[in-house]
C-alpha positions in Angstrom: 4.6 25.5 -1.8 1.1 26.3 -1.7 -1.7 23.6 -2.3 -5.1 24.2 -3.8 -8.0 22.4 -2.4 -8.1 20.3 -5.8 -4.4 19.1 -5.1 -4.9 18.4 -1.5 -7.9 16.3 -2.5 -6.4 14.4 -5.3 -3.1 13.6 -2.7 -5.4 12.3 0.0 -7.1 10.1 -2.8 -3.9 8.6 -3.8 -2.8 8.0 -0.3 -6.3 6.1 0.3 -5.8 4.1 -2.8 -2.1 3.2 -2.4 -1.8 2.3 1.2 -4.1 -0.3 1.4 -2.5 -1.7 -1.7 0.9 -1.4 -0.3 -0.1 -3.4 2.8 -1.7 -6.1 0.6 1.4 -6.5 -0.9 3.2 -6.8 1.9 1.1 -9.1 3.7 1.2 -11.3 0.4 5.0 -11.4 0.4 5.3 -12.4 4.0 2.5 -14.9 3.7 4.9 -16.3 0.8 7.9 -16.5 2.4 6.4 -18.5 5.4 4.6 -20.8 3.1 7.9 -21.5 1.3 9.6 -21.9 4.7 6.8 -24.5 5.9 7.4 -26.6 2.5 11.5 -26.8 3.4 
């Protein structure tokens, strides 16, 4: 499958946007889990 430069650019852009958001969500999730465990 051939990718045009524009498609490659869009995919790279989506990656750069989605990866930090995913990391942020995962960190928040673990932080909340730790917080709940400390309260108990």
